[in-house]
Each structure stands twice: as C-alpha cells, then as structure tokens.
C-alpha positions in Angstrom: 107.3 119.8 94.8 104.3 119.0 93.2 103.8 117.2 89.9 101.9 120.2 88.7 104.7 122.4 89.4 107.4 120.2 88.3 109.3 122.5 85.4 111.2 119.4 84.5 108.0 118.0 82.2 108.5 118.3 78.8 106.3 119.7 76.5 104.5 117.4 74.1 103.7 113.9 74.0 106.8 112.4 72.6 108.9 112.9 69.4 106.0 112.6 67.1 104.3 115.7 69.1 107.3 118.0 69.8 110.4 119.3 68.2 113.5 118.4 70.1 111.9 117.4 73.4 113.8 114.2 74.5 115.7 111.9 72.4 114.6 109.8 69.3 112.2 107.0 70.7 114.1 104.2 71.5 112.6 102.3 74.6 110.0 99.4 74.3 106.9 99.3 76.5 108.7 96.9 78.7 111.8 98.9 78.9 109.5 102.0 80.0 108.0 99.9 82.7 111.4 98.7 84.0 112.5 102.6 84.3 109.1 103.5 86.3 108.3 100.7 88.3 111.0 101.5 91.0 109.3 104.7 91.6 105.4 103.4 91.1 105.4 99.5 92.0 101.7 99.2 91.1 102.3 100.4 87.4 101.8 97.9 84.6 101.9 97.6 80.7 97.9 97.9 80.6 98.1 101.1 82.5 100.7 102.3 80.3 98.5 101.5 77.2 95.3 102.6 79.2 97.3 106.4 79.3 98.0 106.2 75.9 94.6 105.3 74.9 93.4 108.4 77.0 95.9 110.5 74.9 98.0 111.3 77.9 101.3 109.8 75.9 101.9 109.6 72.2 104.8 106.7 71.5 105.5 106.3 68.0 104.9 103.2 66.5 107.4 100.9 64.1 106.3 99.8 60.9 105.3 96.6 62.7 103.3 98.3 64.8 105.2 98.3 68.0 105.5 101.1 70.4 108.6 102.9 70.9 109.2 105.6 73.5 111.5 108.6 73.9 112.9 110.1 77.0 110.1 112.8 76.7 107.5 110.1 76.6 108.7 108.5 79.7 108.9 112.0 81.7 105.4 112.5 80.5 104.2 109.1 82.0 106.0 110.1 85.3 104.3 113.5 85.5 100.9 111.5 84.9 101.6 108.9 87.5 103.0 111.0 90.3 99.9 113.7 89.9 97.7 110.5 90.7 99.7 109.6 93.4 101.0 112.7 95.0 97.9 115.0 94.2 95.1 112.4 93.7 93.9 114.4 90.7 91.9 112.3 88.0 93.1 112.1 84.5 90.8 115.0 82.9 92.5 117.3 85.1 96.3 115.8 84.6 95.2 116.3 80.7 94.3 119.7 81.3 97.7 120.5 82.8 99.5 118.8 80.4 97.7 120.7 77.6 98.4 123.9 78.9 102.1 123.0 79.5 101.9 122.0 75.9 101.1 125.6 75.0 103.4 127.3 77.4 100.6 128.2 79.7 100.9 128.4 83.6 99.7 125.0 84.7 96.2 125.0 86.7 96.3 124.4 90.4 100.0 125.3 90.7 98.7 127.7 93.3 98.4 124.4 95.6 94.8 124.3 95.3 94.0 120.5 95.9 91.0 120.1 93.6 89.1 118.5 96.8 91.7 115.8 96.8 92.7 113.9 100.2 96.2 112.2 101.2 93.9 109.7 102.7 92.5 108.5 99.7 95.5 108.6 97.9 97.2 106.3 100.1 94.1 103.7 100.4 94.1 103.5 96.5 97.8 102.5 96.5 99.8 105.5 96.9 102.7 105.7 99.2 103.4 107.2 102.5 106.6 108.7 103.6 108.2 106.2 101.2 107.0 103.0 103.1 104.5 101.0 100.9 101.1 101.2 102.0 101.2 97.2 102.6 103.7 97.7 105.4 102.6 96.7 108.6 104.1 98.7 112.0 104.2 97.5 115.7 101.6 99.0 117.7 104.4 101.2 119.7 105.5 102.6 116.6 102.2 103.1 115.0 100.8 105.0 117.9 103.8 107.3 118.0 103.6 108.0 114.3 99.4 108.6 114.7 100.1 110.8 117.9 97.6 108.4 120.0 98.4 107.1 123.4 98.0 103.1 123.9 94.6 103.7 125.4 93.1 105.5 122.2 95.0 103.3 119.8 92.7 100.5 121.5 89.4 102.7 121.1 90.3 103.2 117.6 90.7 99.3 117.2 87.5 98.6 119.2 85.3 101.0 117.2 86.6 99.9 113.9 88.5 102.8 112.8 91.9 101.1 112.4 92.9 97.4 112.2 95.7 94.9 113.2 96.8 91.5 112.2 97.2 88.4 114.4 101.0 89.6 115.3 99.3 92.7 116.8 100.9 95.0 114.1 99.1 97.8 112.3 98.7 98.5 108.5 100.8 101.9 107.7 97.8 102.7 105.0 95.6 103.0 108.4 97.9 106.1 109.5 95.9 108.9 107.9 92.7 107.8 110.0 94.7 107.2 113.1 96.1 110.6 113.2 92.7 112.4 112.1 91.6 110.3 115.2 94.3 111.8 117.2 93.6 115.2 116.4 90.0 115.0 116.9 90.8 113.7 120.3 92.7 116.6 121.3 89.4 118.5 120.9 87.5 116.0 123.0 86.0 113.9 120.4 86.7 110.2 121.4 87.1 107.2 119.0 83.6 106.1 119.9 82.1 109.3 118.5 83.6 108.6 115.3 81.6 105.5 114.5 79.2 107.8 112.3 82.2 108.5 110.0 83.0 104.6 109.6 79.7 103.7 108.7 78.8 106.6 106.3 82.3 105.7 104.6 81.2 101.8 104.4 77.8 103.4 102.8 79.8 105.7 100.4 82.4 103.0 99.2 79.4 100.3 98.6 77.7 102.9 96.5 80.9 103.7 94.6 81.4 99.9 94.2 78.3 99.2 92.4 79.1 101.9 89.7 82.3 100.2 88.9 81.5 96.8 89.3 79.9 96.2 85.3 83.7 97.3 84.5 85.1 94.8 86.9 83.4 92.1 85.6 85.6 91.9 82.6 88.5 90.8 84.5 91.3 92.3 82.8 93.9 94.5 83.8 92.5 97.1 81.2 89.3 96.8 82.9 91.0 97.3 86.3 93.1 100.5 85.3 89.7 102.0 83.9 88.0 101.1 87.2 90.8 102.7 89.3 90.4 105.9 87.1 86.8 105.9 87.7 87.2 105.0 91.3 89.8 107.9 92.1 87.5 110.4 90.2 84.5 109.7 92.2 86.4 109.5 95.7 87.5 113.1 94.7 84.2 114.4 93.9 82.8 112.6 97.1 85.4 114.3 99.1 84.5 117.6 97.7 80.7 117.2 98.1 81.2 116.2 101.8 83.3 119.0 102.4 80.9 121.7 100.8 78.3 120.1 102.8 80.1 120.3 105.9 81.2 124.0 105.3 77.3 125.0 104.8 76.1 123.3 108.1 79.1 125.0 109.8 78.0 128.1 108.5 74.5 127.8 109.9 76.1 127.0 113.2 78.0 130.2 112.9 74.9 132.1 111.9 77.0 133.3 108.5 
C-alpha cells in the first residue's frame, strides 16, 4: 500500500491542529527519532526539524520551548518519510496530499500516478530495496540472478560502466535497478555497449544538478544537507519527467503519430 493511500494517517498536524487525533503530546524529538529510525535509518533530528520548518508537522512546545510530539505527529512524519522513500515525491506534493487529507478530501495521486518518479532514483538517493539497505553488497551470482543477467552480460555491464564491483567481486544492491533495466533491454537485442550513451547523459545531468545544490552544501550542516537532499529529489523527479516526455515525443515521430 502506498503512503498516499494509507488510511491510517490521522488528519491534522498534531494535537494543536486537530481534535482528538492521537494522544496528548508526550514524546521528545529524540524519542521520535528512536521510533522512526528502525524503519527509516537515514532520518535525523535535523531532518525532523526541517520537516517542521516546512510546515509538514506541528509539534507542541513546552513553556521552555521544547518540542513535544503526539502519536499523531509521529504518524504524520512516518507518512512523509514513506512517501519520499517509496514514491519519490517532493515535499510540495506531499504537503498537498496532507492538506487534502486534513480537509477530508481524496488524496491527489491515489489513482497510482507516479508523478514522474523512479524507483531507481529512490534507491540511489538512500531508499531501500526489498528490505535490503542500499549499501548491501551481493556476490556476483546472486546479483546476476536478481537482475536477470547471465555471466557474460554482467561482465559487459561492468566493462561499460553501468554497474560496479568491489575488490572482493561483490556488487552493490543499489545497482540492481540499472542491471535489471539492462537485462530488459538485452532481451530486445540492445547490448550493454549500446548503453554508454545513457551513462554519459546521466553523468552530465548529475553534474548539472550538483552545481545547483553546491552552494547549499557549502554550509556543511545537517540542515543544509537535508535541504540539498530535498532539492535534489525534486530536481531528479523533474528530470525523469522531462526525459520521459522528450522520449515519447520522438517515438511519436517514429510512429508518425
């Protein structure tokens, strides 16, 4: 079930925004981090503060200024984090979904539209893959079997820079989306050597996006990194959308449509 269609997400942004949603605020930000980290290993206190600053969650404050989170706040954070990880949605879209939920309206995108997102990009930006952390490494045989490649095809993917392997001959699980795509194209007669154009284009595109977030990253703080991550996620999603639209336009020309 996608985050966008999860009926368990309570309305409102916490006890100060809703009536009877969740329990009274009781959790500190550190306790919230402890509850979320098992499911979202990359979440940090700075990330939670950033989501609050972006008006996605609204914890109460004690007279001395400390944040206190209700169960409804934690559920709302879990919704946001899952939508980013599983659907690769930018915060703007997630905020629209939550606003619709708060008004009691059907959630935008609940019909399964992907908003120009990509599972592969989700993994590359720190998502999980079949419950395995993106930092996991697989033996060649297991990696090839999971990707649908034979030994020679996997060797070609390495030779032409599509996937990488470490000194022990193991392959990062985060390369599986690329390998699976290469396997699918191979079934149509497109070999790994033909895919160098994709790799080169991706490298140039990544370089362009890196230039856009570089000024934010120079701050060298967790908050700055969180902002840069959000910006990169949205930019990558838009890039995928643009690539798809351009490819479809050229293919229409091929078909004379």
